[in-house]
N, C-alpha and C positions, 0 to 999 in steps of 0.2 A: 456513534456518530449521529448528529442531529442536523436536519435540513428543514428550513421553514421557507415556504414560498413568499416571494415579494408581494406585498399588497397590490392588487390590481391585475395579477396574472390571470389569464383565462384558464379554464380547466385543461385545455389542450396544451398550453404552455407549461402548466404544472406537471402534467403527465410526462411531457418530453424531458423537462429538467430533472424530474425524479428518476427517470430511467437513466439519464446521464450520471447522476449522483450514485446510483446503484452500481453502474459499471465502474466508475472511478474507485468506489470503495472496494469492490471485488478485486480489482487490480492491485490496490494497496495491500490487501490481505494476502494475495498470492505472492507478492514481492516482499512481504514482511516490512512494508514501509508505512505502517500505521502510526508511527511516531511523527512528531511535527518537524523533524529535521534537527532538532536540538538534542544531541546525544553525547554522552561522555565517552572518552576514549575506551575506557574499560568495557562499557556496554557494547560499543562498536566492535571491539576486539572479540568479545564473547560471541556476538552474532556472526562475525566473519568466520571464526573458527568452526562454529556449529554448522553454518550454511554452506561454506565454501571449502575450507581447508580439510576438515575431517572427512567429508564425503569423497574427497579427491586426494588420496594419498600420493606422495611424491612418486613421480614416474608414470602416473596414469594420465590419460588424456582428459583435460578439463572442459572440452567443448561438448 
């Protein structure tokens, strides 16, 4: 991931936005949403099975 400050931003604005970008990136990584939203059905199915279906076999509480 790359982020470049907008020309004219103050050092305080840069620091604030950089911290925001770091937080957003960390959330994307935790949620495995680092892709741009453009995903093929096969890839989505593989992710779903790995992250949701297999860790929660039928009959177990998924919450």
